[in-house]
Backbone bond lengths (Angstrom), bond angles and torsions (degrees), N, CA, C in turn:
res aa  C-N    CA-C-N  psi(-1)  N-CA   C-N-CA  omega(-1)  CA-C   N-CA-C  phi
1 M - - - 1.460 - - 1.526 106.15 -
2 E 1.322 116.91 130.08 1.454 122.08 178.50 1.523 108.53 -102.54
3 T 1.337 116.50 136.96 1.463 121.51 -176.79 1.512 110.36 -124.06
4 M 1.332 114.66 140.66 1.458 121.24 174.27 1.531 106.88 -134.06
5 Q 1.329 115.26 130.27 1.426 119.55 178.58 1.541 110.37 -129.10
6 V 1.321 116.79 134.24 1.432 122.83 -179.68 1.523 107.12 -126.48
7 T 1.341 115.92 128.38 1.466 121.23 176.08 1.484 109.68 -114.78
8 T 1.330 117.71 137.12 1.466 121.02 -179.40 1.513 108.53 -71.86
9 T 1.353 115.25 167.39 1.447 120.04 -175.31 1.501 111.84 -62.62
10 G 1.326 119.05 -28.46 1.446 121.81 178.80 1.507 110.44 -72.08
11 G 1.334 118.79 -19.90 1.419 122.15 176.34 1.536 114.71 88.17
12 E 1.335 116.78 -20.42 1.478 119.24 -174.52 1.529 114.28 -83.59
13 R 1.336 116.95 -24.12 1.463 119.43 -177.98 1.531 108.63 -107.18
14 S 1.324 117.49 136.42 1.463 118.02 176.13 1.528 108.77 -145.66
15 I 1.322 114.78 159.65 1.435 122.06 178.02 1.502 106.23 -127.95
16 V 1.310 114.97 126.99 1.471 119.72 178.97 1.500 107.30 -120.54
17 V 1.337 115.65 129.00 1.444 121.01 178.75 1.555 108.07 -125.97
18 R 1.325 114.73 128.04 1.450 122.04 175.79 1.486 109.31 -115.67
19 V 1.322 116.05 128.58 1.447 122.77 178.28 1.496 109.63 -108.24
20 D 1.303 118.57 120.95 1.454 123.17 -177.76 1.527 110.13 -62.71
21 S 1.299 115.83 129.03 1.494 120.05 -177.74 1.502 111.53 -69.16
22 G 1.340 117.49 -13.37 1.472 121.19 179.17 1.523 113.18 -74.71
23 L 1.359 116.12 -15.87 1.457 118.88 177.20 1.547 111.46 -71.14
24 P 1.298 117.03 149.89 1.472 118.49 175.94 1.552 108.64 -55.25
25 E 1.338 115.14 147.47 1.478 121.44 -172.34 1.555 111.20 -58.98
26 N 1.336 117.06 -41.85 1.456 119.29 -177.89 1.539 111.47 -65.11
27 I 1.317 117.30 -37.30 1.494 120.44 178.44 1.549 108.65 -67.83
28 S 1.334 116.34 -43.40 1.479 119.65 178.71 1.501 110.00 -58.40
29 R 1.347 116.51 -44.47 1.448 119.28 -176.75 1.533 109.84 -65.64
30 H 1.320 117.45 -42.05 1.480 119.70 179.41 1.530 111.43 -64.61
31 L 1.313 115.76 -38.04 1.477 118.79 177.53 1.536 111.73 -62.54
32 L 1.355 115.58 -42.61 1.444 117.86 179.80 1.536 112.13 -68.51
33 V 1.341 118.00 -36.19 1.466 121.16 178.02 1.525 108.19 -66.41
34 M 1.312 118.22 -43.31 1.474 121.61 -179.82 1.521 109.81 -64.81
35 T 1.349 116.38 -39.84 1.431 121.39 178.30 1.536 111.91 -61.07
36 K 1.337 115.55 -41.76 1.486 120.26 179.93 1.519 108.80 -64.14
37 Q 1.345 117.83 -39.63 1.457 119.82 -179.58 1.544 110.36 -66.90
38 V 1.324 115.38 -45.75 1.482 118.95 178.42 1.516 110.95 -62.12
39 T 1.332 116.16 -41.25 1.459 120.72 179.88 1.518 111.84 -59.65
40 K 1.378 115.01 -42.21 1.460 118.83 178.52 1.526 111.45 -61.05
41 Q 1.356 116.12 -40.13 1.464 121.15 178.22 1.499 111.03 -64.37
42 V 1.353 116.67 -41.54 1.464 121.47 179.00 1.505 110.63 -63.43
43 L 1.333 117.70 -43.27 1.436 122.42 178.59 1.530 111.42 -62.81
44 V 1.326 117.27 -42.16 1.458 121.11 176.66 1.519 110.04 -62.06
45 M 1.330 116.83 -44.89 1.467 121.43 179.06 1.515 110.02 -62.33
46 T 1.312 118.07 -40.23 1.477 122.19 178.46 1.483 109.56 -63.96
47 E 1.344 117.85 -44.03 1.455 121.22 -179.38 1.543 109.27 -63.62
48 C 1.351 117.37 -43.23 1.478 120.07 176.56 1.490 110.67 -60.39
49 G 1.332 117.37 -43.12 1.458 120.72 179.68 1.520 111.93 -62.67
50 D 1.320 117.18 -38.60 1.461 121.56 177.93 1.515 110.66 -66.41
51 K 1.349 116.60 -40.80 1.475 120.28 177.56 1.509 110.96 -65.27
52 M 1.310 116.17 -41.42 1.473 118.89 -179.03 1.545 110.07 -67.72
53 A 1.339 118.28 -36.52 1.456 120.59 176.42 1.522 111.22 -64.57
54 T 1.353 115.86 -38.56 1.445 119.00 177.37 1.508 110.73 -67.21
55 L 1.319 117.94 -42.64 1.477 121.61 177.05 1.522 110.73 -60.48
56 Q 1.319 116.57 -40.83 1.471 119.73 179.53 1.550 110.05 -62.14
57 Q 1.320 116.85 -40.20 1.460 120.90 177.62 1.539 111.12 -63.67
58 Y 1.342 115.46 -42.27 1.474 120.54 176.63 1.516 110.89 -59.05
59 F 1.336 118.55 -43.40 1.439 121.49 177.12 1.532 109.96 -60.46
60 K 1.335 118.14 -44.50 1.477 121.45 179.67 1.528 110.61 -61.29
61 Y 1.325 117.59 -47.18 1.444 119.88 -179.17 1.528 110.60 -64.16
62 N 1.336 115.77 -42.56 1.447 120.12 -178.29 1.555 110.29 -63.04
63 N 1.313 116.29 -45.64 1.488 120.05 178.20 1.519 111.99 -62.94
64 A 1.323 116.59 -35.09 1.480 119.96 179.68 1.516 113.73 -64.00
65 V 1.343 116.92 -26.43 1.468 120.30 -179.72 1.518 111.86 -106.76
66 G 1.330 117.12 16.08 1.482 119.07 174.54 1.509 114.86 95.67
67 A 1.320 117.78 11.18 1.464 124.00 175.09 1.524 115.13 55.36
68 P 1.353 118.02 52.58 1.468 118.21 176.82 1.542 111.78 -78.80
69 I 1.319 118.17 -20.06 1.464 123.94 -178.80 1.533 108.46 -94.92
70 Q 1.288 115.29 138.93 1.465 121.52 176.25 1.533 107.86 -100.95
71 L 1.327 115.97 133.44 1.431 122.74 176.80 1.509 105.50 -117.47
72 L 1.296 117.67 88.13 1.450 124.12 -169.01 1.550 111.97 -99.73
73 P 1.317 115.16 135.29 1.483 116.53 178.76 1.542 112.72 -63.24
74 Q 1.309 119.27 -28.07 1.461 120.91 -178.47 1.536 110.66 -68.86
75 Y 1.311 118.95 -13.50 1.471 121.63 174.36 1.544 110.05 -119.30
76 S 1.319 115.10 32.01 1.466 120.90 179.54 1.509 113.50 50.89
77 F 1.328 115.00 32.47 1.436 123.61 177.29 1.528 113.82 64.50
78 C 1.303 117.29 20.02 1.456 122.18 172.51 1.530 106.54 -66.53
79 P 1.316 121.29 124.64 1.452 122.61 -175.86 1.502 113.60 -59.34
80 V 1.334 115.81 130.72 1.472 122.32 179.21 1.506 110.76 -135.48
81 L 1.366 113.15 154.43 1.458 121.62 166.64 1.517 105.10 -103.53
82 M 1.288 119.03 144.76 1.472 119.90 -179.23 1.498 107.95 -103.80
83 E 1.402 115.22 130.55 1.422 121.20 175.96 1.532 108.88 -74.22
84 R 1.315 115.78 169.31 1.458 118.16 179.95 1.535 112.95 -58.09
85 D 1.319 115.44 -32.86 1.485 118.14 -179.94 1.536 111.85 -87.49
86 Q 1.350 115.66 15.70 1.500 124.59 177.32 1.504 112.84 67.23
87 R 1.308 116.93 21.95 1.486 119.94 171.86 1.518 108.03 -87.52
88 P 1.357 117.66 136.13 1.482 119.94 -177.37 1.525 110.67 -77.29
89 V 1.299 116.08 141.57 1.461 124.49 167.36 1.543 104.06 -116.81
90 F 1.343 115.41 112.50 1.438 118.20 -176.93 1.532 109.90 -63.58
91 L 1.316 116.36 141.97 1.461 121.47 -178.71 1.516 111.68 -56.32
92 F 1.341 117.23 -35.59 1.442 119.50 179.12 1.545 111.60 -61.39
93 Q 1.352 117.32 -32.19 1.436 121.39 177.10 1.560 109.62 -65.22
94 F 1.329 114.45 -42.50 1.457 120.94 178.47 1.550 108.34 -60.43
95 I 1.310 116.87 -45.53 1.496 121.18 178.05 1.506 110.95 -60.81
96 E 1.320 119.30 -37.93 1.455 121.84 177.23 1.520 110.25 -60.44
97 V 1.339 117.89 -43.45 1.453 121.63 179.53 1.564 108.89 -63.41
98 L 1.349 115.13 -46.39 1.473 118.62 177.73 1.525 112.48 -56.78
99 D 1.338 115.47 -40.80 1.455 120.55 -179.53 1.524 109.94 -62.95
100 E 1.338 117.44 -38.17 1.475 119.39 178.24 1.525 111.66 -70.58
101 L 1.356 118.15 -29.54 1.460 120.40 -178.58 1.504 114.34 -85.12
102 I 1.313 117.39 -20.48 1.480 121.24 -175.91 1.532 108.87 -68.91
103 D 1.324 112.92 135.05 1.468 120.13 175.28 1.548 106.36 -94.00
104 Y 1.321 116.63 100.39 1.463 120.49 -177.75 1.524 112.05 -58.76
105 D 1.321 117.47 -33.73 1.476 119.99 178.31 1.509 110.72 -63.69
106 E 1.312 117.11 -38.75 1.459 120.37 -178.70 1.545 110.40 -70.33
107 V 1.358 115.07 -39.13 1.471 118.85 174.47 1.542 109.33 -60.00
108 K 1.296 116.78 -43.82 1.457 122.64 179.33 1.549 111.10 -61.68
109 E 1.347 117.61 -37.81 1.459 121.61 177.40 1.530 110.31 -63.28
110 R 1.340 116.26 -43.96 1.465 120.35 -177.73 1.531 113.67 -76.45
111 L 1.291 116.27 -28.38 1.460 121.65 177.71 1.531 109.38 -128.61
112 P 1.361 115.74 70.94 1.463 119.97 -171.68 1.531 115.10 -63.71
113 E 1.315 118.34 -20.23 1.483 120.44 179.99 1.507 112.09 -75.75
114 L 1.318 117.60 -14.75 1.471 120.66 -179.76 1.511 110.47 -86.27
115 S 1.324 115.90 143.60 1.464 120.36 175.34 1.555 107.72 -87.31
116 F 1.324 114.71 162.25 1.484 118.78 175.52 1.550 109.21 -61.06
117 R 1.310 116.56 -33.58 1.479 120.35 178.39 1.506 110.40 -63.29
118 Q 1.342 117.78 -41.03 1.460 120.06 178.97 1.497 111.22 -67.12
119 I 1.336 117.11 -40.45 1.460 121.52 177.92 1.496 111.48 -60.52
120 G 1.326 115.53 -47.02 1.457 120.55 177.25 1.509 111.81 -63.86
121 G 1.366 116.90 -38.06 1.460 121.15 177.59 1.516 112.04 -64.00
122 A 1.360 116.26 -38.63 1.471 119.25 177.66 1.536 111.47 -64.28
123 I 1.330 117.16 -39.66 1.476 120.84 176.30 1.518 109.80 -64.58
124 D 1.341 116.99 -43.15 1.480 118.87 176.84 1.480 112.66 -60.77
125 F 1.324 117.66 -38.37 1.483 122.41 -179.35 1.559 108.08 -65.09
126 I 1.336 116.72 -44.59 1.452 119.59 178.36 1.544 111.32 -63.42
127 R 1.303 114.49 -39.38 1.462 120.21 176.23 1.539 110.88 -59.96
128 K 1.315 115.36 -44.99 1.474 119.86 -179.60 1.545 111.07 -64.64
129 L 1.338 115.97 -41.07 1.464 119.76 175.87 1.523 111.97 -59.33
130 S 1.325 115.67 -38.62 1.446 119.81 -177.09 1.523 112.53 -74.06
131 Q 1.295 118.65 -5.46 1.470 123.15 -179.20 1.545 111.78 -100.84
132 F 1.304 117.98 7.90 1.460 121.68 179.69 1.519 110.19 -52.68
133 N 1.332 117.00 134.93 1.452 122.60 172.18 1.507 109.79 -157.44
134 L 1.314 116.51 149.89 1.476 118.74 -176.45 1.528 114.25 -71.21
135 K 1.302 116.74 -16.94 1.482 119.57 178.12 1.525 112.60 -78.16
136 G 1.333 116.17 -14.17 1.444 121.08 179.24 1.521 111.46 73.53
137 I 1.330 118.17 20.31 1.464 120.06 177.00 1.517 108.81 -70.24
138 D 1.358 116.60 125.39 1.441 120.59 178.13 1.525 107.07 -86.24
139 I 1.321 114.73 100.58 1.436 119.91 -174.57 1.543 112.41 -66.83
140 N 1.318 117.87 -29.22 1.450 120.62 175.78 1.536 110.67 -61.65
141 D 1.331 117.41 -35.61 1.453 120.39 177.71 1.537 110.32 -72.29
142 F 1.324 115.35 -24.92 1.453 121.02 -173.74 1.528 113.73 -91.26
143 I 1.323 114.39 -30.66 1.505 118.35 -172.54 1.533 107.10 -144.02
144 N 1.321 116.42 141.95 1.459 119.51 173.64 1.545 108.03 -117.71
145 S 1.329 116.31 172.78 1.464 120.38 -173.72 1.545 114.51 -56.77
146 D 1.335 115.09 -32.12 1.470 118.55 179.94 1.531 110.42 -67.68
147 D 1.312 117.82 -29.07 1.443 121.97 -179.04 1.531 114.09 -93.83
148 A 1.323 117.03 -1.18 1.487 120.67 -174.61 1.510 112.55 -59.10
149 T 1.325 117.60 -23.04 1.462 120.63 -178.92 1.530 111.89 -102.46
150 N 1.313 118.23 -1.86 1.450 123.04 -178.20 1.570 107.21 -72.42
151 Q 1.309 115.52 108.37 1.462 121.24 -173.92 1.518 112.35 -64.60
152 V 1.355 117.10 -38.67 1.475 121.33 179.08 1.542 108.32 -62.01
153 L 1.307 117.97 -44.74 1.452 121.80 -179.36 1.530 109.86 -66.24
154 L 1.332 117.54 -43.34 1.455 119.74 -179.77 1.562 110.82 -65.62
155 N 1.311 117.02 -37.92 1.491 118.45 175.94 1.496 111.07 -63.25
156 N 1.349 115.25 -39.91 1.477 120.11 178.47 1.530 109.08 -62.71
157 L 1.343 116.73 -40.90 1.459 119.85 -179.44 1.549 108.88 -65.79
158 R 1.339 118.16 -43.56 1.449 122.17 176.97 1.558 110.21 -53.79
159 S 1.360 114.18 -44.81 1.449 119.75 -178.01 1.541 109.59 -65.16
160 A 1.317 116.58 -42.06 1.487 120.54 179.12 1.516 110.86 -62.07
161 L 1.313 117.25 -42.50 1.451 120.53 -178.51 1.522 112.03 -72.12
162 S 1.304 118.14 -25.07 1.446 119.47 -179.31 1.493 113.91 -99.79
163 A 1.354 120.23 0.60 1.446 124.42 -179.48 1.510 109.59 -62.60
164 Q 1.324 116.52 138.68 1.456 122.32 -177.88 1.515 112.60 -81.45
165 G 1.355 119.09 -31.91 1.432 121.96 -177.10 1.509 109.16 -78.15
166 E 1.360 114.73 168.41 1.459 119.24 179.87 1.496 113.22 -78.85
167 K 1.333 117.03 -32.87 1.485 120.98 -176.94 1.508 107.59 -96.41
168 V 1.337 115.16 131.91 1.448 121.56 -178.67 1.535 108.21 -127.37
169 V 1.313 116.57 130.78 1.450 121.01 174.64 1.525 107.25 -100.77
170 L 1.319 117.53 119.31 1.479 121.81 -179.91 1.494 107.89 -92.79
171 D 1.355 116.26 125.93 1.424 122.01 176.43 1.513 109.50 -98.43
172 I 1.339 118.11 99.76 1.416 123.39 -174.98 1.546 107.80 -93.93
173 P 1.356 115.81 117.01 1.478 117.52 -178.91 1.505 113.35 -67.99
């Protein structure tokens, strides 16, 4: 009997398939190939479900504080603030500015048990949360703090987040 088990990244969901060794070899092989294809689809559906659950929580939190953040489909629901002229400012850009303005020594005075590494890690965590998008684009891999004000790069990122196709080519200047 041949066994294949796949566990999702969350660890709580798994699929186990056992193929009886008494079946002819070609049927066993076809069953395992089909199972792998179905498993991939289930994992993609699970990932989409997880992203949608995260997005739903973001909507709840945003509504609870008066909805200052826009979660727009044209930017794959990456959180944005809208300027007066309706141009988006990504929330991660806002977090970058806050990070520059924060006095780490003052934070350390108020929370002396935290290390500077923990304080920086908390800011990085908030930055990562602010980069949520349904396309799964890792904005940290795409842009760093030096480039956060580069308008060409930001326009390219807006285009990538709003692209309708699944494959996106990022043109990094």
